[in-house]
N, C-alpha and C positions, 0 to 999 in steps of 0.2 A: 554670416548672419542669415537666418531663415526669414522668409517672407510670410505674412499672414493673409489669408484669403478673407476679404471683407464681405463677400457675398454679392458684390456689384458686378453685373453682367458687363462684359467687354463689348465695345462697338463692333458690329460686323465689319468685315474688311471691305466688302463691296456692296453696291446698291442692287435692289431688286425691283420688281414691278415691270412697267412698260419701258424698260431700258434695254432689254435683251432682244435681239433680232431672232426670228425663228428660222431664217434662211440667210445665206450669205448675200452680200450686196450684188455680186455679179449675177447670181441667179435671179434675184428680184428685179434688178435693172433690166435684164434681158426680156423679162415679161412686160415690164412697164413701158419699155421702148416701143412695143407693138401697138400701144394705145395712142393712135394719132390724134384723137380728140383731146386727150390729156396734154400732149405736147403742144397743141395749138393754144389751149387755155393757159398753160404755164408761160409760154412765150409772150402772149399778149399781156398777161398780168404783171409778170416780172419786169418787162420793159417799161410798162407804164409807171410802176412804182419807182423804178430806177431813174427815169427821167425826172420825175417829181423831186426825188431826193437830190439829184445833182443841182437842180435849180434852187432848192432851199439852202443847200450847203454853200452855193456860190455867193449868197447874200452876205455871208459872214467873212470879213477879212481875216479874222483870227481863228478860223476853223481848225487849223492844225494845232495851234496852241491850246484850243479847247480839247482836242483829242488827247494831247499830252497831259493836260490836267486830269481828264477822266481816267486815263491809264494810271497816273500817279496815285490818285485817290483810291482806286480799286486795289492796286498793289500794296499800298499801306494798310488797307483794310484786311487783306488776306494775311499780311505779316503779323497783324495784331488781333486776329479774329477771336481767340478765346476771351480776351479781356473785353472786347467790344460786345460780345454776346452776353457776358455777365452784366455789363453796364446797361444794355438794352433790357434784359430781364428785370433788373432793379427798377428802372424807370417805367416800364410797361405795367408791372404789378402795382407800383405805387399809385398809379392812376386808375386802378380798378380792373385792369385786365388780368386774365389768367393764362399762364404759359404752360404748355405741355411739350416735352422733348420726345421726339420720335427717332429711333435709330435706323429704321428701315420702312419700307412701304407697308408691311403688315402691321407694325405698331401704329403708324399714322392712321391707317384705315380703321383700326380698332378704336383708337382714341376719338376720332370724328364720329364714328357710329354710336359710341357710348354717350357722347354729348348730345346727339340728336335724340336718342331714345329717352334721355332724361327729361326732355321737353314734352314727350308724348306725341310728337309730330311724325308723320309718315311721308311728308313731302318737303323738299327744300328747293330754293332757287340758287343759281350759281352764277358768279362772275367768272369770265374766262380766266383759266388758271392752268399754266403749264405744270405746276407742281402736283395738282390733283390728277391731271392726266398721266403724269409720270407714275404715280402710285396706283393708278387704276381705281380711283375712288368711286366713280359712277357705277362701275360693274360690281364693286364690293357692296355698295349701298343697295343695289337692286337685289343682290342675294339675301340681304338682311330685311327685305320688304320695305325699303325706303326709296321713293322716286326722286331723282335729282333732275331738275329742269335747267338746261343751259339757256341763258338769256342773251348772250352775245349772238348777233345775227348769224355769223359764219359758223359758230359752234352749234347753234340751233340747227342749221342746215345739215351739218355733219351728223348730229345726233338723230335727227328725223330720218336720215337716209341709212342709219345703222352702219355708218362708215367711220373711218379714222381721219383725224386732221392730216393735212399734207404740207402745212406751212406754219411757222411759229406765230406770225402776225395775222395771216389770213388763212385760217384752217380750211376753208372751202375754196381755195384758190384754184383747185383742179376741176371746179364745176362752173359751167357757164349759166347764163340767165334762163335758157330753155330748160336745162336740167333742174335748176332750182324751182322753177314753176311746177314742173312735173312732180317734184318731191312734195311741195306744199299741197298740191291737189290730192296726192295719194295719202299723205300722212296727217294733215291738219284737219281737225274737226271744224265744222261750220265755215269752211273756206268758200269763197265765191267760186262756183264752177266755171265762171267766165274769166277767171284770173289770167291776166296777160303777163308777159315777161318784162314789162317795164319796171325798172328799179324802184320807182316810187310806189307802184302797186304791190310789189313784193315786200317792200319794207313795211307798208301799211298792213298787209296780211300778218306779218310777223308781230307787229306791234299789237294788233287786236288779239292775237293768240296769247301773247305774254301778259297783257294787261291784267287779266284775272289772277294770274300767278303772282304778280307783284303785289297786288292788293290783299291777297289772302295768305301769303306765305308768312310763317312765324319764325322760320329759320333760314339763314342765308350762309352760303359758303363762298369764300373768295380766296384769291391768291394775293400777292403783294409785289409791286415793282421794286419798292425800296422800304427798308426799315431804318429809322434814324436812332442811333444808339444814345445820343445825348438827351433825348426826350421820351423815347419809347413810342415814337410815332410811326404809323404805317401809311403807305401811299399806294394808291391805285390810279393809273392813268388809262383812259379809254376814250372812245370816239362816239359812242351811241347814247350815253346816259343810262344804260341798263345797270352799269356798275353803281351809279349814284343811287338808283332805286333799291338795289340789293343791300347797299351799305347803310341805308338810313331807315327803311321802313320796318324790317323784321325786328322781333324782340331779341333774338339770339343771332350773333354773328360769329362764325368760326372761320378763321383764316389759316391757310396752310402756306408756309413760306420756307424756302430753302435757306440754310444758315448763311449762304454766301451773299444774300441780298442786302446785307447791312451797308450803311454809310455811317461814318463817324458822327457827322453833325448836320444841322439844318443848312449851314452855309454850303456844304458839299452838294446838296440837292440842286442848287442853282446851276451847277455845271451840267448835271444830267438832264435837267428839264429843258436844256437847249440841245444836248446831244441826241436824246432819245426820239423826240418827235420828228426832227429833221432826218434822222437815219431810218426811221421805221415807215412813217406814212408820208414823208416829204412835206410836213407841215411845220410852221414856225412854232406852234404850241399845240398842246393837246386840247381838244374841245372840253373834256371833263378831267379834272384832276381832283381826286378826293384824298383828304388826309384826316386821320382820326387818331386821337391819343387816349386810349383807355375808355372809360365810361363817363358820359356827361349826364347827370341826373335830369330826367325829363326830356332828353333830346337824343334820339337815335337808339340803337340797341343797348339794352341794359345788362345783357349777359354776353360779354365779349371774351373770346378765347383765341389763342394763337398757338398753332402747332409748328414748332421749329423742327424742320426736317433735315436729317443728315443724308441717309440713303446713298452712301458712296462719295459724298462730298469731301469727307475727311480723307478718304483714299486718294482722291484727286489732288487735294491740298498737299499730300505727302510727296507727290511727284514734282521734283524741283523744276523740271522742264515744262511739264504740262499744267501746272497749277494755275497759270494765267487764264486758262479756259474758264475758270470760275469767275473771271471778271465780266463775263458776258451779261449784257443788260437786256437780252432777248429782243433786239430791234429787228432782226432778220435781214439786215443790209447785206450780209455775206451770201445769203441764199439768192438774193435778187440779182447778183452779178456772177453767180457760179454757173459755168457752162454745163457741168455735170448735173446739178440739180434741175436746171431748166429743161433737161431732156428726160430725166427719170422721175421727177416728182419726189415728194416726201415719203411715200409708202415704201419705196425701195430701201430706205435706210432701216426700216423695221423698228425704230425707237421713237419715243415721243419727240426727241430732238433730231430733226432731219438736217440736211444740208451740210455745209462745211463745219459749222460749229458742232453739229451732232456727230460728225465723223471723228471728232476728237473728244467731245464731252462724254458720249456714251461709253467708249472703251476705257476712259479714265475712271468713270464711276463704277463700272462693272468689272474692270480688269481686262487686260488684253487677252487673257486666256479664256474669257467667256465665250461660249459656243456661238459662232457666227459673227460676233462683234469684232473679231480680229480682222475681218475683211474691210471694215469701214475706213481705216486710215488709207486704204488704197483707192477710195472713191474720190479721187482728185487728180487733176492734171498738173497740180502745183504751179498754176499760172500766177498765183499771188493776188488775184483780184479781190479775194476775200479780206486779205490783210489791208489792202488799200482802202476798202470800204468800212472796215470795223471802226466804230467811233471810240473805242477804248484800246485800239491798236493791239489786239490779240494776234500774235504771229502764228496764224493757223498753219501755213505751209511748214514752218519749222517744227511745230508740234506733230504734224502728220508724219514727217520724216522720222522724228524721234520715236513715235509709236510703231512705225514700220520696223525700226530697228529692234524695238521690244518684242514685236511679233516674231521676227526672225530668230532672235535668241530663244524665245519660248518654244518655237518649233524645233530648233536644234536640240534643245534639252530633252524633248520627247523622243526623238529619233537618234539612236546612237550611231547608225551608219551614215556616211556622207550623203547628202541630198544631191540632186542634179545641179542645183545652184552652187553648192560647195565645190563640186567637181569643175563646173564652168569657171568659177573664180580661181581655182587652183591652176587650171589650164591657162587662164589669162595671165596669172602671175608668172608662169614659166615663159609664156610667149613674149611678154613685154620686159622681161629681165635682161634680154640680150638681143642685139640687132641680128645676130646670126639665126636666132630662133624665128624671128619675123621673116627673114629671107627664106627660111625653109618652108614656113607655112604659106608664103606667097606663091610658091611653086605649084600649090594645089588650086590656084584660081581657075585654070581651065576646066577642072572637074566641076566647080560650081557653075560655070557657064554652060557646061553640058547638061547639068541637072535642070537648068532653066528651060531647056528645050527650044522649040521654034518660037514660042510666044515671048521668049526672052524675059520671063519673070518666074520667080519661085513662089508658088502658091501655097505650099504646105511644108512646114518644118516639123521634125520629130520632137518628142519629149517636151520639156519646159518651153522650148522655143516656139511651140505650136501656138501659144498665146499671142505671139506677135503676128502670125499670119492669119489669125481668125478674122481680122478686120482690115488687112492690107496685104498687098503683094510686094515682094522684094525684087528690085530690078536685077537682071543677070549681072554677075560681077564681070569686070573687064578681063580680057585675056592675059593682061600683064599688069603689074602694079606700077605705081609712079616711080618707085625706086628702080625697078627693072627697066622701065622706059628711059630713065635718066642715064643709067649706065650705058644703055645701047646708043643713045643719041649724043651724049656729051663726053663720055669717057671711053676712048678707044682702048682696047686691051693692049697691055705691054707685050712687046715681042719676047718670044722665049729665049732664054739665055743659052749660049753655046760656049761652054767652058773651054773646049779645044781651040776655038777661034780666038778667044780672049787671050790665051797663052801665046799664040803666034804673034798677036799684036804687041805683047810685052817683049 
């Protein structure tokens, strides 16, 4: 039976936009580690947030049961995602909203740009959104002659400094108060030249800067923390009130949301409204929680659009081991406990999604074969702290190991000749297959001791093993192995047999 082409474009296999690193993690990390101010800022901020979270979590006697519930809800959502998306579309459009489906970053950017141009506006205000950062929307709009103004304080700081976010929750976590004051003095119009580094004064300067934008903007762009399939409701949680201003004042509201952000029902939201604030900001509840369902005549935006974004999420969903990465609710708890992130910061990861979750989410969405992203699964010590902190129990270490295996298989497919690792594993197989093989290798221990020299340490190894000695020395091996010592001390050699003497005795 022959198939008929219906003219429907197929989904792209992997995501595009700000998901692909431009350099490998080891190279980027080596550069970032030299920034002592960055490391000091990160250590202070992550430890502060971590301590607040631990106190907030300790208040709930059923915290682990809450995590189990969150994990179960997200797993069920991913298992039934196509049907839930259809239900959400039906309910959203029935209440006056308009849905647009975007397969990748390019399509999403084109859709948003076209919607803005229909209004005739050239300026928009934005609520903090990981999805729009992922597709590079601000940069795309600028190319089209449209100015996008971030209204979240941390996002504003990053935007004014022409920088990139370094953290999921606190984009400007890598900057201290002195640096922020200098940015405001340099980039803000009509700012007080005597501006101090006091948080209240900095917040006031930002508020004055944004007030005109809030009151004049006709178009706003937002992300969404959750979408509720049974009613077509969208949710944004935030701490500053800027989101509420953007979601209610403009005439046109355009939301960009990843397809994985759905929850089946309103009842499910109860669980996540307890998990998210405690895991992210260490608070019992969010200061501002905004929910809207379509269009309400005479109240709020009357032109409401939602761009449902795939951009590699379908590819991640197809990975049976890695698909739980899509359960992420963007709380950043894994980043605040990660020893690797604390020292390198978010820029080293190269993607919109840094830290432990980014080390699995970016390769899953772009494919492990994507240039430079194949190094991200190795950006971990596999200590497991991220798994313990995750409010929806994403087993990040397990997925990291899975992706490392995928990378090894991918590299092996490219190179037909055995790699150094292949040869080392083959040699290990031979060595451990028989005790006599080990005995033979142990006789070479004195050679290793000689190579260590007078310092009694081996400072440099050749080939692939050189990676080990880049950051540590290896102690000189002993002159004899334990097995050799045991034979010498506890097992005296048997006397040689004399057949002639034995015959005389008979």
